LOGU-170837 format. One record per atom (N, C-alpha, C): x, y, z; residue in three letters. Coordinates in steps of 0.05 Angstrom, whole numbers, plus 5000, padded with zeros to 4 digits. Example, Ala and Ser with C-alpha at 12.3 -4.5 7.8 and 13.67 -1.06 7.14 Angstrom:
REM residues 2
526448865156ala
524649105156ala
526449345156ala
525749555142ser
527349795143ser
525850015157ser
This chain:
REM residues 574
246481262942met
243881282929met
244281202900met
242681002890pro
243080912863pro
242481122842pro
244081112820ala
243681312799ala
240981282786ala
240081502779ala
237581502765ala
237781362738ala
235781232728pro
235881092702pro
236681282680pro
235781532682glu
236381732661glu
239281802660glu
240581822684gln
243481882686gln
245081652675gln
244381402681thr
245781172671thr
245781162641thr
243481222630ser
243181222601ser
245081432588ser
245481662600asn
247281862589asn
250181772589asn
250981642611ile
253681542613ile
254281332592ile
252381152587lys
252780952566lys
252981082539lys
251281282535ala
251381422509ala
254081552504ala
255181672526arg
257781792523arg
259981582517arg
259781352531leu
261781142526leu
261681042497leu
259181002488phe
258880902460phe
259981112441phe
259581362447thr
260681572430thr
263681572429thr
264881552454val
267781552456val
268881302441val
267581072446trp
268580832433trp
268180852402trp
266080972395gly
265581012366gly
267681182353gly
268281402368val
270481582357val
273081432356val
273781292377leu
276281142378leu
276480932356leu
274280782353ile
274180572332ile
274480702304ile
272880922301thr
273081052275thr
275881162269thr
277081282290ala
279881382287ala
281781162282ala
281380932296gly
283180702291gly
282980592263gly
280380582254ile
279980492226ile
281280682207ile
280880942212gly
282081142194gly
285081132195gly
286181102219leu
289181072222leu
290180832207leu
288680612211gly
289480362198gly
289480392167gly
287280522158phe
287080562129phe
289280742119phe
289880952135asn
292081142127asn
294781002127asn
295280832147leu
297780682148leu
297980492124leu
295680362118tyr
295580182094tyr
296280342069tyr
294980582067asn
295480742044asn
298380832042asn
299480922065leu
302281022064leu
304280792060leu
303880562073gln
305880352073gln
305480162049gln
303080112042ile
302579912021ile
302080041994ile
300080231994val
299280351968val
301380551958val
302180741976arg
304080951968arg
306880901977arg
307280681991gly
309880622003gly
312280651984gly
312280511961pro
314580521943pro
315180801933pro
312980961927lys
313381231917lys
314581411939lys
313581381964leu
314581551986leu
317381471993leu
318081221991thr
320781131996thr
322681261976thr
321781271950gln
323481391930gln
323881691934gln
321681821944gln
321882111949gln
323782161972gln
323681991993ala
325482022016ala
328381992008ala
328781781991arg
331581741982arg
332581971965arg
330782081949ser
331582311933ser
332382551950ser
330882581972gln
331482811990gln
334082762006gln
334782502010gln
337182432025gln
339682412008gln
339282411981met
341482371963met
341882631946met
344382661937val
344982891920val
346682801896val
345982901873asn
347682841849asn
350083031849asn
352382911848leu
354883071850leu
356683011826leu
357483221812arg
359483201790arg
361883351799arg
363783221811pro
366083371822pro
367783501800pro
368983731807tyr
370783871788tyr
373383721786tyr
374183671761met
376783531756met
378583721741met
380883781751pro
382783961737pro
383583841710pro
384184011691arg
385283921666arg
388083801671arg
388783621653arg
391383491656arg
393683701651arg
395883651664gln
398183821659gln
399283771631gln
400683971620val
402183941596val
405083981603val
406783791594val
409683801600val
411183771574val
413683861574asp
415383831550asp
416783561552asp
418583511533arg
419783241533arg
421783201556arg
422583421569gln
424183401593gln
422483401619gln
419783391615lys
417783391636lys
417683661651lys
418483871639asn
418084141650asn
415184211645asn
413884321666val
410984391664val
410584631646val
408784601626leu
408084811608leu
405384931613leu
403584761624ala
400884851631ala
399784681654ala
398484821674ile
397584681698ile
395184821709ile
393284671721asp
391084801735asp
391884871764asp
391585121771gln
392285211797gln
389785281813gln
389885231839gln
387585301857gln
387785601862gln
385685741856val
385486031861val
382786081874val
382286331881tyr
379886411895tyr
378686661883tyr
376086671884thr
374686921878thr
373987051904thr
374887301907leu
374487451932leu
372087641929leu
369987591946tyr
367587761946tyr
367587931971tyr
366388171969ala
365988341992ala
362988391995ala
362088372020his
359288422027his
359188642049his
359388902040pro
359689122060pro
357489122081pro
355089022075lys
352989032096lys
353588852120lys
355588672116gln
356288502138gln
358888592153gln
359988822143phe
362488922156phe
361888992185phe
363788912202thr
363689002231thr
365689212236thr
367389272216gln
369189492218gln
368489692196gln
369589932197ser
368990132178ser
369990052150ser
368690152130arg
369590102102arg
372390192098arg
373090422109gln
375790522107gln
377790332118gln
377190222142lys
379090042155lys
379389782139lys
377189672129val
377289432113val
378989482088val
378589712075ala
380189782051ala
383089792057ala
383789922080glu
386589952087glu
387989682092glu
386489492104leu
387589232109leu
387989062084leu
386289122064leu
386488962038leu
388489072019leu
389189332021val
390989462002val
393589301998val
395089222019pro
397689082014pro
397288802002pro
394988692005ile
394488421994ile
393588431965ile
391788611959leu
390688631932leu
392188821914leu
393988981925asp
395489171910asp
393689371895asp
391689471909lys
389789661898lys
389689911915lys
388690121904asp
388590381918asp
386290361939asp
386690461963ala
384690451984ala
382190601976ala
382490831963ser
380090991955ser
378490841934ser
379790691917glu
378390531897glu
376690311910glu
377890181931leu
376389981945leu
373990101960leu
374390321973glu
372290461988glu
369990531969glu
370690621945lys
368690691926lys
366990451918lys
368190221915lys
366789971909lys
364889891932lys
365989921957phe
364389851980phe
361890031983phe
362090271973thr
359790461975thr
357790411953thr
358690311930ala
356890281907ala
354890061911ala
355589841926arg
353689621930arg
353989511958arg
351889381967asn
351889271994asn
352888981996asn
352988851973ser
353688561973ser
354588471946ser
356088251945gly
356888121920gly
358888271904gly
360688421916ile
362688571901ile
365088391896ile
365888351871ile
368188191864ile
370688371866ile
372488301885leu
374988451888leu
377288331872leu
377188061869asn
379287931853asn
378087661844asn
378287601818ser
376987361807ser
378987121806ser
381487171811ala
383486961810ala
385687011830ala
384987011855leu
386887061877leu
388486811883leu
391186831881pro
392886601888pro
392386501916pro
392986251921glu
392486131947glu
393986271969glu
396386351965gln
397986481986gln
396786751994gln
395586891975leu
394287141981leu
391587091995leu
390186881986ala
387686811998ala
388086742028ala
390286612034asp
390986552062asp
391286812078asp
392487012066arg
392887262080arg
390187402085arg
388387382066val
385687492070val
384287352093val
384487092093ser
383186932114ser
384287002141ser
386887052142ala
388187122168ala
387187382179ala
385987552163leu
384987812173leu
382487772190leu
381087542186ser
378587472201ser
376587702201ser
376087812177leu
374188032174leu
371487932165leu
369388022179asn
366687952170asn
366088102144asn
364587972127gly
363788102102gly
365588042078gly
367687872083leu
369387792061leu
368987492056leu
368687412031glu
368087142023glu
370087042002glu
371186802007leu
372986681988leu
371786431976leu
371586421949arg
370486181936arg
372686051919arg
373085801925gln
375285651912gln
374485571883gln
376485591865lys
376185491838lys
378885431827lys
378985351802tyr
381585291789tyr
381985471764tyr
384385541759ala
385085701736ala
387485581722ala
387585601695arg
389785501680arg
392185691683arg
394485581688phe
396885741691phe
399085631673phe
400585821661tyr
402785741642tyr
405385851654tyr
406885671668pro
409385761682pro
411485881663pro
411485781638gln
413585881619gln
412686131605gln
410386231612gln
409186481600gln
409086461569gln
410586631554asp
410286631525asp
412186431511asp
413686271525leu
415686101513leu
414585911493leu
412385781499val
411285581481val
408385631474val
407585891475ser
404785961472ser
403685881444ser
405285901423glu
404285831396glu
403685531393glu
404885371411val
404385081410val
402185001430val
402485101455val
400685021477val
397985161474val
397885421467gly
395385571466gly
394485661493gly
391785681496tyr
390685781522tyr
387785691524tyr
386685711549val
383785651553val
382385911561val
379885931554asn
378286171560asn
377086151588asn
375386351595leu
374186351622leu
372386111627leu
371286001605asp
369585761607asp
371285501608asp
373885541609arg
375785321611arg
375685141586arg
375385271563arg
375385131538arg
377885221522arg
379285031510gly
381685091495gly
380985261470gly
382485471465gln
381985651444gln
384185661423gln
386485551429ala
388685551410ala
390685321417ala
392485261399gly
394485061404gly
393384791412gly
394984631426ile
394084371434ile
391984381456ile
391784611470glu
389484641489glu
386884611474glu
386884681448tyr
384484661432tyr
384384391417tyr
386484321403ser
386384081386ser
386483831402ser
387483831427gln
387783591443gln
385983611468gln
383783751466glu
382083791490glu
381083521502glu
380583331485lys
379583071495lys
381682931512lys
384282971506leu
386382851522leu
386883011548leu
386383271547leu
386883441570leu
384683441590leu
382283391582glu
379983371600glu
379783091612glu
379883081638arg
379482821652arg
376482751651arg
375882501646ser
373082411646ser
371982411674ser
369582521678val
368282541704val
365382441702val
364682261720gln
361982151720gln
360482271744gln
357882321740thr
356182421761thr
355482191780thr
355782231807val
355182021827val
353182131846val
351781941860arg
349782011880arg
350881951908arg
350882151925leu
351882121952leu
349682181972leu
349782041995ser
347882092017ser
348782342032ser
346682472044arg
347382712060arg
345582712085arg
346482842105thr
345082852131thr
342883062129thr
341383092152gly
339183272152gly
339983562147gly
342483632155asn
343383912151asn
344783942124asn
344683732108gly
345883762081gly
348683672078gly
349983592100thr
352783502099thr
352983232084thr
354983222065leu
355382972051leu
356482752069leu
355682502064met
356582282080met
358582122064met
361182172068pro
363282042051pro
363281742055pro
362281642077asp
362281352082asp
360581202061asp
358781352049tyr
356981232029tyr
357881282001tyr
360181401998ala
361281451971ala
362081191958ala
361681171931pro
362580921917pro
365580891919pro
366380641918glu
369280581920glu
370780721897glu
372980841905gly
374680981885gly
373781261878gly
371881371893phe
370981641887phe
372581851903phe
373382071892pro
373182131864pro
375281991848pro
374481891824asn
376281741807asn
377981931791asn
380481961797thr
382282141783thr
384681991773thr
386482121759asp
388882001749asp
391182201751asp
393582101748asp
395882281751asp
397282321724asp
395782271702met
396982281676met
397382571666met
399482611651arg
400182871639arg
400482841609arg
399883051595leu
400283051566leu
403183141560leu
404782961550gln
407583031544gln
407883101515gln
409283321510leu
409883411483leu
412683341475leu
413283361449thr
415883301438thr
417683551440thr
416483781447ile
417984031448ile
420084031470ile
422384141463asp
424584171483asp
424784471490asp
424084531515ser
423984821523ser
426684951520ser
428884801524arg
431584921521arg
431985021493arg
431284851474leu
431584911446leu
429585131438leu
427185121449gln
425185321443gln
426185601452gln
427485611475arg
428485861486arg
430685981468arg
432485801460ala
434685891442ala
433585991416ala
431585851405ala
430485931379ala
429086201382ala
427586241403arg
426186501407arg
428186731410arg
430286691425phe
432286901429phe
433586981402phe
434386781386ala
435686831361ala
433786971341ala
431386871340leu
429386991322leu
428687271329leu
428187321354lys
427487591364lys
429687791358lys
432187701361lys
434487871357lys
434587971328lys
434187781309gln
434287861281gln
431888021272gln
429587961283ile
427188121276ile
427588411284ile
428688451308glu
429188721317glu
431388861301glu
433388701294arg
435688821279arg
434788911251arg
432988761238tyr
432188831211tyr
429288951210tyr
428289021233ser
425589141235ser
423488991218ser
423588721222ala
421888551206ala
418988531218ala
417188441201lys
414388421208lys
413988181228lys
415187951222arg
414787721238arg
416887511230arg
416887291245gly
418787071238gly
417886811250gly
419286601242ala
418586331253ala
421086151251ala
421185971270val
423285761271val
421985491277val
422785291261ile
421685021266ile
424084831266ile
424084651285val
426084431287val
424684171288val
425283991269met
423883731268met
425983501267met
425383291282asp
426783041280asp
425682891256asp
427182861234ala
426182751210ala
425682451212ala
426782321233tyr
426282031236tyr
423381971240tyr
421982131257asp
419282071263asp
417382311261asp
418382541254gly
416682781251gly
416182931277gly
417482851299ser
416983001324ser
418283281322ser
416783481331leu
417683761330leu
418983821357leu
421583901356leu
423083961380leu
422884261387leu
422184421367ala
421784711372ala
419984821351ala
418285001359met
416585151340met
416085421352met
417285621340val
417185891351val
416086081330val
414286251337thr
413486481320thr
413786731336thr
414586941323gln
414987201336gln
413887421319gln
412287601330pro
411587641358pro
409687431368pro
409487411395thr
407687211407thr
406187341430thr
404987181447tyr
403387291469tyr
403687121494tyr
402887241517asn
402987101542asn
400286981548asn
399986721548pro
397386591552pro
396086641579pro
397686731599asn
396586801625asn
395087071623asn
395687231603asp
394287491599asp
393287511570asp
392087291560tyr
391387291532tyr
389387511524tyr
387787601543ser
385787801537ser
386988071530ser
389488111537lys
390888361531lys
392488351505lys
392288121491ser
393888081467ser
392288121442ser
393688171420asp
392388191393asp
391487911385asp
388887891378ile
387787621372ile
389187491348ile
390387651331ser
391787531308ser
394087361316ser
395187401340leu
397487241350leu
396686961359leu
394086921363phe
393186661373phe
393386441351phe
393586521327lys
393786331304lys
396786291299lys
397586041299asn
400385971293asn
400885981263asn
401986201254trp
402186241225trp
404086041211trp
405885911226ala
407585711215ala
406085461206ala
403585441216val
401785221208val
399485321191val
398685571196ala
396185671184ala
396485861161ala
398885961155asp
399186161133asp
400886041110asp
400086111086leu
401386011062leu
403486221052leu
405586131040tyr
407586311028tyr
408986161006tyr
410286310988glu
411886190967glu
414686140978glu
415585890978pro
418185820991pro
420685920976pro
420385990951gly
422786080936gly
424885870934gly
427385960937ser
429685780932ser
429985550952ser
428685570975thr
428885340994thr
427485090983thr
425985120961phe
424684890949phe
426384760927phe
428584890920lys
430284790898lys
431384510903lys
432384450928pro
433384180932pro
431383960927pro
428884020933leu
426783820928leu
426283780898leu
426483990883asn
426283970854asn
428683810842asn
430983850853val
433383690845val
432883400851val
431783340874ala
431183060881ala
429182930862ala
427183080854ile
425182980835ile
426582910808ile
428283090799ala
429683050773ala
431582810775ala
433082790797leu
434882560801leu
433282300802leu
431082300816glu
429482060820glu
428381960793glu
427782150775asn
426682080749asn
428782030728asn
431382060736gly
433581990717gly
433982190695gly
432882430697val
433182630675val
435782790679val
437082760702ile
439682890707ile
441382690723ile
443982730721lys
445982590737lys
447382790755lys
448482700778pro
449682890797pro
451883060785pro
453282950764asp
455583110753asp
454783260727asp
452283270721asp
451383420697asp
452083720701asp
452483850678thr
452984140679thr
451084290661thr
450584540667phe
448784710652phe
450084980647phe
449185110626asn
450285380620asn
448285590630asn
449185740649asp
447585960660asp
448486220648asp
446886320629ser
447586570615ser
446486820629ser
444886770650gly
443786990665gly
440787040659gly
439886940636thr
437086970628thr
436186710613thr
433586660613ile
432486440597ile
429686520589ile
428986460564gln
426386530553gln
424486290556gln
422186330568val
420086120570val
417586250560val
416686150536ser
414386270522ser
414886570518ser
413186740529asp
413587030525asp
414787160550asp
415886990568arg
416987100593arg
420087070593arg
421387270605thr
424287250608thr
424887210638thr
426287000645ile
426886940673ile
429887010677ile
430387130700lys
433087220707lys
433887110735lys
436487120740asn
437487060767asn
437187310784asn
437387260810ala
437287480829ala
439687660823ala
439287920824glu
441288130819glu
442488100792glu
440987970773asn
441787950745asn
444587810741asn
445187630760lys
447787490758lys
447787270737lys
450187210727arg
450486980708arg
452886820717arg
452586560716tyr
454686390728tyr
456086210707tyr
455286230681gly
456686070661gly
456185770664gly
458285610658arg
457985320660arg
458185230689arg
456085120701ile
455985040729ile
454684760731ile
455584610752asn
454284350757asn
451884390775asn
450584170782ile
448084180798ile
448684290826ile
450884200838ala
451484290865ala
451984600864ala
453184700843gln
453684980841gln
451085140835gln
449085000822ile
446485130818ile
445185180846ile
445384990864leu
444385030891leu
446185230907leu
448685200903gln
450585370918gln
450285660911gln
449785720886asn
449386000877asn
446386080875asn
444685880880ser
441785920877ser
440986020849ser
441885880829ser
441485960801ser
438585890792ser
437086090786asn
434386040775asn
434585920747asn
436486020731ile
436785930703ile
437485630702ile
439285550720gly
439985260721gly
437585090729gly
435985180748met
433685030757met
431585000735met
431085210720val
429185200698val
430084990678val
432684990672gln
433684790652gln
433484500662gln
433784470688ile
433484200700ile
430584100697ile
428684270705ile
425884190705ile
424784160676ile
425984310657gln
425084290629gln
425684010618gln
427383860631arg
427883580622arg
425683390631arg
423983480649leu
421783310658leu
419183380643leu
417683180636arg
414983230625arg
413283360646arg
411883580639pro
410283730658pro
408283550673pro
407083350660ser
405183180674ser
406483010695ser
408982920690ile
410482760710ile
411282940733ile
412183180727tyr
412983370747tyr
410683440766tyr
408383490753tyr
405983550769tyr
405183320787tyr
405383080777gly
404782850794gly
406582830818gly
409082900815trp
410982890837trp
410283110858trp
409483340848leu
408783550867leu
406383470884leu
404483330871glu
402083230886glu
402883010905glu
404782840897arg
405682630915arg
406982740940arg
408282970937met
409583090960met
407583240979met
405083270969gly
403083390986gly
402083660978gly
403083780956leu
402184040947leu
399284020938leu
397784220945gly
394884220939gly
393284070960gly
394583990982gln
393183831003gln
393683961030gln
392083881050lys
392483981077lys
394383801092lys
396183921107leu
398183771122leu
396883621145leu
397583371149asp
396583211171asp
398383271196asp
397283401216thr
398783461240thr
396883491263thr
397883471288asp
396183501312asp
395883781321asp
397083971307leu
396684261313leu
394284361298leu
392784541310pro
390284641297pro
390884841275pro
388784891259ser
388785111238ser
390485041214ser
391084791210ser
392584711186ser
390984781161ser
392284891141val
390884971116val
391884811092val
390384831071thr
391084691046thr
392984851029thr
395184721022ser
397084861005ser
395984900977ser
397085090962gln
395885160936gln
397685090913gln
396484960893leu
397884890869leu
395984930845leu
396985030823lys
395285080800lys
393984820791lys
391784840776ser
390484600766ser
392284450747ser
391884190745gln
393584030728gln
393484130699gln
391084200690glu
390884290662glu
392484550657glu
392184740675glu
393684990672glu
396684950674glu
397484770693phe
400384720697phe
401584590672phe
400284400661ile
401384250638ile
401384420612ile
399284580609asn
398984730584asn
400285010584asn
401285090607thr
402685350610thr
405585310618thr
407485310600pro
410285250606pro
411485420628pro
410485670632ile
411685840652ile
411085740680ile
408985580684glu
408285470710glu
410485280720glu
411285090704ala
413384910712ala
416085060716ala
416485260700ala
418985410701ala
419185560728ala
417085710736thr
417185860761thr
417085670785thr
415785440782thr
415685250804thr
418485140809thr
420185130789ser
422885020792ser
424485180812ser
423885440815phe
425385600834phe
423585700857phe
421285560861gly
419685600885gly
417685820884gly
416685890861gln
414586090858gln
412285980843gln
409886120846gly
407586030832gly
405785830847gly
406685750870phe
405085570887phe
405685660916phe
404185560935ser
404585640963ser
404085410982ser
405485421004leu
405185221025leu
405685351052leu
405485191074thr
406085301100thr
408985241107thr
410185391125pro
412885331134pro
413185041144pro
411184951159leu
411284681170leu
411284471147leu
409784521126gln
409784331104gln
412484321089gln
413784551087leu
416484551075leu
418384381092leu
418084411119val
419784251137val
419283951133val
416683881131gln
415983601127gln
417283491101gln
417083641079met
418183551054met
421183531055met
422483731067thr
425383721069thr
426283491087thr
424583421106gly
425183191123gly
425582941107gly
424282921084ala
424582681067ala
427382671055ala
428782901053leu
431582901044leu
433482811066leu
432482841091ala
434182791114ala
433882501125ala
431682371118asn
431282101130asn
431281871110asn
432381931086gly
432481721066gly
430181711048gly
428581921047gly
426481941027gly
423581911036gly
423081901063lys
420481851073lys
418982101082lys
416482121075leu
414782351084leu
413482271110leu
414282401132val
413282341159val
411182541167val
409882491190thr
407782671200thr
408882851222thr
409083111217pro
409983291238pro
407983301261pro
408983271286his
407183271309his
408583371334his
406983451353val
408083551379val
407183381403val
405183211399val
404183051421val
405682781423val
406982731446lys
408282481450lys
406382271462lys
404782361482gly
402782171493gly
402082251522gly
400582071535leu
399682111562leu
401581951580leu
402882091598leu
404981971616leu
403981991645leu
404381771660asp
403681781688asp
406081851705asp
405681871732ser
407781951750ser
409981741752ser
409481501743lys
411581291743lys
412981271717lys
412681481700glu
414081491674glu
413081281654glu
410681181658gln
409580981639gln
407681121620gln
407881051594met
406281181574met
403681021571met
401381161574his
398781021572his
397481061545his
398381261531tyr
397181321505tyr
399181461487tyr
399381361462ser
401081501442ser
399381531417ser
399581761404pro
397881811380pro
398681621358pro
396681541342thr
397181371319thr
397681551295thr
400081541285leu
400981711263leu
400781551237leu
400381701215ser
400381571188ser
403081441183ser
403081221169glu
405581091162glu
407281271144glu
409881291149pro
411581451131pro
411381351103pro
411181541084arg
410881471056arg
413481521041arg
414381311027gln
416981331013gln
416681510988gln
418281720986leu
418181900963leu
420581850945leu
422981880957phe
425481860942phe
427081620952phe
428881530936ser
430681320944ser
432881430962ser
433981270980pro
436181370997pro
438581470981pro
439081360958ile
441381450942ile
440881730932ile
438381790924thr
437782060914thr
438082260936thr
436982200960thr
437082390982thr
439882440991thr
441582230990gln
444382270998gln
445782460979gln
445282430953lys
446482610934lys
445682900937lys
443082940943val
441983210946val
443183340971val
443383180993val
444483291018val
447383371014val
448883210999glu
451683280993glu
451883540977glu
449983570958met
449983820943met
449284060961met
447284020978met
446484240997met
448784311016met
450584131021glu
452784181039glu
454684391027glu
454784411000thr
456484610987thr
455384890990thr
452784910996val
451485171001val
452585301026val
453085131046val
454185231072val
457185201071val
458385351054ser
461285351050ser
462285641046ser
464885671044glu
465985941041glu
464886081016glu
464185930995lys
463186050971lys
460186050968lys
458785910987gly
455885880985gly
454386110997gly
451786120990thr
450086341001thr
449386291030thr
449786051040gly
449185991068gly
451585971086gly
453686111079lys
456186091095lys
455886191124lys
453986361129lys
453586471156lys
452386261174lys
451686021164ala
450685801180ala
452785601187ala
455285651178met
457485461184met
457985441214met
458485191223ile
459285141250ile
461784981249ile
463985081259pro
466584941258pro
466384661270pro
467384471255gly
467384191264gly
464884031256gly
462984161244tyr
460484021237tyr
459784061207tyr
458783851196arg
457983861168arg
454983921167arg
454384151155ile
451684251153ile
450784271124ile
448384171118ala
447184201091ala
444984411094ala
444784581073gly
442784791075gly
441984911049gly
440085091050lys
439285241026lys
437985511035lys
438885721023thr
437785991029thr
435386041010thr
433786231019gly
431586311002gly
430886611007gly
430586760985thr
429687040987thr
427587070965thr
425087050974ser
422887050954ser
421187290956ser
419987360934gln
418087580933gln
415487500947gln
414087690958lys
411487640971lys
409187680951lys
407587470948ala
405387490930ala
403287690940ala
402087830922ser
399988030929ser
397287900926ser
395387980943ser
392687870943ser
391187950917ser
392188170904ser
390888260880ser
392288150855ser
394287970859gly
395687860836gly
398487980834gly
400287830823gly
403087920821gly
404487910848gly
406488090851tyr
408088090876tyr
408288370887tyr
408588380914gln
408788640927gln
411488770922gln
411489020918ala
413989160913ala
415489190940ala
418089140939asn
419889180962asn
418989010987asn
417688790982ala
416888611005ala
417988330998ala
419488221017arg
420587961012arg
420487791037arg
420787531034ile
420987341056ile
423687201054ile
425287231074thr
427987111075thr
427786851091thr
429186651082ser
429086391097ser
431686231093ser
431986041110phe
434285851108phe
433385591120phe
433685371105ile
432985111115ile
435584941115ile
435884791136ser
438384631139ser
437884351149ser
439784181143ile
439683901152ile
442383841165ile
442283711189leu
444683631202leu
444283381219leu
446583241224pro
449183281211pro
449183161183pro
450583281165ala
450383201136ala
451282921132ala
453182811148glu
454182541144glu
452182331154glu
450382411171ala
448282231182ala
445782391186ala
444482491165pro
442282681167pro
439982591185pro
439082781202arg
436882721220arg
435082961226arg
436283191231tyr
434683421240tyr
434383621218tyr
431983741217val
431383961198val
430884211213val
432184431206val
431784691219val
430984891198val
428685031202leu
427785241184leu
427585501199leu
428785711188ala
428485981199ala
427286161177ala
425186311184ile
423986491165ile
423586761178ile
424286971163val
423787251172val
422187391150val
419887491158asp
418087611139asp
418387921138asp
418988021114glu
419288301109glu
421488441125glu
423888341124pro
426088481137pro
426788731121pro
427688941135lys
428289191121lys
431389211118lys
432189361097gly
434989401093gly
435989301066gly
438189411056glu
439289331030glu
440389051031glu
441488961053asn
442888711055asn
441188491068asn
438488501064ala
436688311076ala
436088081058ala
437587861061tyr
437187621045tyr
437087381063tyr
436387151051gly
436286911067gly
438986841080gly
441086901066gly
443786831076gly
444687021098gly
443587261098thr
444487461118thr
442587481142thr
439987441137val
437987471158val
437287211172val
436587011156ala
435586751166ala
437786551174ala
439986541158ala
442086351163ala
443286381191ala
443886631201pro
444986651228pro
443086551250pro
440386571245ile
438486461264ile
438786161265ile
438786041242ala
439085751240ala
441685651253ala
443785801250lys
446285731262lys
446085721292lys
444885931304ser
444485941333ser
442885711343ser
440685641329val
438985421336val
440385161334val
441985121313met
443484871309met
445584841331met
446785061339glu
448785041361glu
447384941387glu
444985041392ala
443484951415ala
442684661412ala
441884581387leu
441084311381leu
443384111385leu
445784201377ile
448184031381ile
448583971411ile
448084181427thr
448384141456thr
446183961468thr
443684021462thr
441483871473thr
441483581464thr
442183531439glu
442183251429glu
444883121430glu
446883271440gln
449583171443gln
450683041417gln
450383201396ile
451283121370ile
454383141368ile
455782931363pro
458682941362pro
459683091337pro
462083201338pro
463183331314pro
463383131291pro
463283241267ser
463483071243ser
466282971240ser
466482721229thr
469182601225thr
470682751203thr
469182851183ser
470383001162ser
469483291166ser
471383461173arg
470683741179arg
470483911154arg
468784111156gln
468484301134gln
470984471131gln
């Protein structure tokens, strides 16, 4: 039976409606596709790539620090932070604590107390060594989390702490070369973009070539750990024997200024720096000023010889006192030596003889030489905290005769122990002022040097003839009759000078019953190369002098130096 006209009309209407909806949807879909692919396509593509990529700045360990024998002095070690999340424990808190006790070396009740205090995020150890972390992992306990990180470790502990320094919790150098050479110790790291999968896993196949870009270079120092150990032992022994406040030993190769040893005592362990007195972080051999006393006398003799105001065989009359303006200057212990030559002035440490030598120099010329040697200036070195030495103004020095007189025997001005070593180095190397330094350069695993510091050109101060004469005179100090006889080493020619100086007071004048004893030496005297300085601050006792306190330290260090440098016996024995 044919459909009614009215029914046919309804079917057509429905079809037109469906087609209309489909066409409208198609047009809308087409417009949307056009909008997504053409209009917004580039922006959406960029958003997708941003979601698929991650910016990564990988952690790069600081470079190792090694001594000149390539013994490791500082290294980054892989350690772990151990967290406890008690809410995730599947065993009792007591049981977890008992299992952790032998690993963490902590009391079980202490651990249980921590587990009770919080439900999550409890730090049990912030620097757990890898071998202990492996033991924790082997327990397979739920609720324990290990997060890997790196920590600076100093295998030699306090042996070279005054030179190497330490890094803080933020991994920034705070002292020593860890601070001054941070740019060399930090490896350069660039941020890279890596692809990742839907679950966030990085896709190493898409990593740029050579990523991560690292190197095997180490920062090598000029320090010799064997010599450093010998110096610390000798220094510590004398400090304890004389109940002294502190002390220092410096050994320098005068050829190029490289420091083979630098020890201050007391010191600290950089692995536990937080437990140490903060005053120990400053290397006082570089950062503190003192009056050198008689150890400066050989340099004054060199100035006088260089200017031709004295000859090596000149003699002077030491009556025990000398008047300079309204001041009376005396020798130590009020001694008088009569007619003595210049070598005997050094041998007996005659203040009267030194004043007479310097009085032959015009004060303006003398002052100019002191400035040429670096007094009144900051020492150029790669160690941090170097300070400016102190010298009176030129006007006061020239117009006040007592200034030149006291400077002749090492008082009235101040410098650092390292600066005295630098100046004395000029007597050992033929007259050149070199730059004291501890950084040798960046060395790779194939023993190739990739970087060496640029040092200032050595500056000529004295003629080789002058320095030879002064070293020969200093050799008489280390003799049976000299004040430095306790530094004698059979078979070796040693040049030296003792010093026992008063300590300046911050309020002016000098401290009562406070002295600094010191001994500076050059060896071997027939072919000078090495400078050794030993200083002991405020030793106690009646017989505490440079020759009794400091000279034995220098002797022990020189004996070790002879071994490490294989210095042959002198052809002409003392």
